[in-house]
Structure formats: structure tokens, C-alpha cells
C-alpha positions as CSV (number, residue, x, y, z in Angstrom):
1,M,-77.2,43.5,161.8
2,K,-74.2,41.6,160.5
3,A,-73.5,44.1,158.1
4,V,-74.2,46.8,160.8
5,R,-71.2,45.0,162.9
6,A,-69.0,44.8,159.9
7,I,-69.0,48.7,159.5
8,V,-68.5,49.2,162.9
9,A,-65.3,47.4,163.1
10,G,-64.1,48.3,160.1
11,A,-64.5,52.1,161.5
12,V,-63.2,51.0,165.0
13,L,-60.3,49.4,163.0
14,A,-59.8,52.7,160.8
15,M,-59.7,54.6,163.7
16,A,-57.0,52.5,165.4
17,I,-54.8,52.9,162.4
18,C,-55.3,56.7,162.1
19,A,-54.7,57.4,165.8
20,V,-50.8,57.4,164.9
21,P,-50.7,59.4,162.1
22,L,-52.9,61.8,163.1
23,Q,-51.3,62.6,166.3
24,A,-48.0,62.8,164.2
25,L,-49.9,65.6,162.0
26,A,-51.1,67.3,165.1
27,Q,-47.6,67.1,166.7
28,Q,-46.4,68.7,163.6
29,S,-48.9,71.5,163.3
30,I,-48.0,72.7,166.8
31,I,-44.1,72.9,165.6
32,D,-44.8,74.3,162.3
33,R,-47.4,77.2,164.0
34,W,-44.4,77.3,166.6
35,Y,-41.5,78.6,164.2
36,D,-44.0,80.8,162.3
37,A,-45.1,82.5,165.1
38,L,-41.2,82.9,166.2
39,L,-40.3,84.1,163.3
40,K,-42.9,86.8,163.4
41,A,-42.3,87.2,167.1
42,D,-46.3,87.0,167.5
43,R,-46.5,87.1,171.4
44,A,-50.4,86.1,170.8
45,A,-49.8,83.0,168.7
46,L,-47.0,82.1,171.3
47,S,-49.3,82.7,174.0
48,E,-51.8,80.7,172.4
49,L,-49.1,77.4,171.5
50,L,-47.9,77.3,175.3
51,A,-49.7,76.1,178.4
52,D,-50.2,78.2,181.0
53,D,-47.6,76.4,183.0
54,A,-45.1,75.8,180.5
55,T,-41.2,76.5,180.8
56,I,-38.5,77.0,178.0
57,T,-34.6,75.9,178.7
58,L,-32.2,77.2,176.9
59,D,-29.4,74.5,177.7
60,D,-26.3,76.3,176.7
61,L,-27.2,79.2,178.9
62,D,-28.5,77.5,181.7
63,V,-32.0,79.5,181.6
64,T,-35.4,78.0,181.7
65,Q,-38.2,80.9,181.3
66,S,-41.9,80.6,182.5
67,K,-44.6,81.3,180.0
68,A,-44.8,85.0,181.0
69,E,-40.9,85.1,181.0
70,F,-40.4,83.8,177.3
71,I,-43.3,85.9,176.1
72,A,-41.6,89.3,177.6
73,S,-38.7,88.4,175.9
74,M,-39.7,88.7,172.6
75,D,-38.8,92.7,172.4
76,E,-35.5,91.3,172.3
77,W,-35.9,88.6,170.1
78,E,-37.8,90.7,167.5
79,T,-34.8,92.9,167.2
80,A,-32.5,89.8,166.8
81,A,-34.7,88.0,164.5
82,K,-35.3,90.8,161.7
83,G,-34.5,89.1,158.6
84,A,-33.9,86.1,160.0
85,T,-35.1,82.7,158.4
86,I,-36.2,79.5,160.4
87,R,-36.0,75.7,158.9
88,H,-36.9,72.8,160.8
89,K,-37.1,69.1,160.6
90,I,-38.5,66.9,162.9
91,E,-36.3,64.2,163.8
92,S,-38.4,62.0,166.0
93,E,-41.5,62.0,167.9
94,V,-42.4,59.3,170.9
95,G,-45.7,59.9,172.8
96,D,-46.3,63.5,173.1
97,T,-42.4,64.6,173.0
98,T,-41.3,65.7,169.6
99,M,-37.4,66.4,168.6
100,V,-36.5,69.0,166.4
101,L,-33.6,70.2,164.1
102,T,-33.6,73.8,163.3
103,C,-31.3,75.9,161.5
104,Y,-31.5,79.6,163.2
105,D,-30.4,81.9,159.9
106,F,-29.5,85.5,160.7
107,P,-28.9,87.8,158.5
108,G,-24.8,87.8,160.5
109,N,-24.5,84.2,161.2
110,D,-26.6,81.3,161.2
111,M,-26.6,78.3,163.9
112,T,-28.2,74.9,164.4
113,M,-30.0,73.6,167.1
114,R,-31.8,70.8,168.4
115,E,-35.1,71.5,170.3
116,M,-37.0,68.9,172.4
117,F,-40.8,69.7,172.7
118,T,-43.5,68.1,175.0
119,T,-46.5,68.9,174.5
120,R,-50.1,68.2,176.5
121,D,-53.8,68.8,175.3
122,G,-52.8,70.0,172.1
123,R,-50.0,73.2,173.4
124,I,-46.6,73.3,174.1
125,V,-45.7,72.5,177.7
126,A,-41.7,72.1,177.5
127,N,-39.6,73.0,174.9
128,T,-36.1,72.5,175.7
129,Q,-32.9,73.9,173.2
130,S,-29.5,73.0,172.7
131,T,-26.9,73.8,170.1
132,V,-25.6,71.7,167.8
133,G,-23.3,74.0,166.1
134,D,-22.4,77.1,164.1
135,G,-23.7,77.2,160.8
136,C,-26.7,75.2,159.2
137,E,-25.9,72.4,156.8
138,T,-29.1,70.9,157.4
139,P,-32.3,71.0,157.8
């Protein structure tokens, strides 16, 4: 019986230790999938990643879009992003909120953005984007 208790206690301890790294991996996976889908203007993948009540806020333009409005904007984005690359680096994670530094490298120009993602139940409920500067020294 002592052996069973020791195994159970060890398993509980291992799960507690791994909970935070697993959450961080899940957040990174969502972020990676977001940028992959965004670069391809993959409406189906973006729709799957976004919660039904998601909002996308473009601080510099003072615009907030619903999920439907954001997906509808993909026609224009697809044209603008042709030939572009996107690089990103996670700066910090606190709970369900992840801060990301992102380089949007378009054929004619590039810019660095800071993006904040908030997730719930494995889906993005909010994305807020602000320009950090022209050029892409990082990430």
C-alpha cells in the first residue's frame, strides 16, 4: 500500500511541476499556429483559433474587429501579405496572456509590432496589436 501511495504522490507532484510548462507550450502552439495561418490568410485555421466572441484590436488605427470582421478582412490582408514573412518571439506569459514581439517583413517595408494574446479554453479571445517601430531589428 505504501508503494501505491508513493507512486500516486509522485504522479501528483510531477503533474503539478509540469502544469506551468505544459500551459506555456500550449500557448506557444496557439501563437505559432496563429502566425502560420495569418501568413497564409488561412481563413479556416484562423476561424478555428479564434473564439466566437474574439476581438482583434489595432491600437495604431483605433480599430477593434469582431471575429467575423477580422476573417472578412483576409481578402485585403492576403494581397498585402503576398511575399511577406512573419517572425515572432514570445516576450512574456502570465496566465492566459502572452506578449509577443513580431516582425512583419513585407517586400516593400517591414515593421515590428507588440501583440498581446489572451486565450480561453485553447482559443484566442483577444489580440491587441501596437507598432513598436519601423524595421525589424528583432525578433
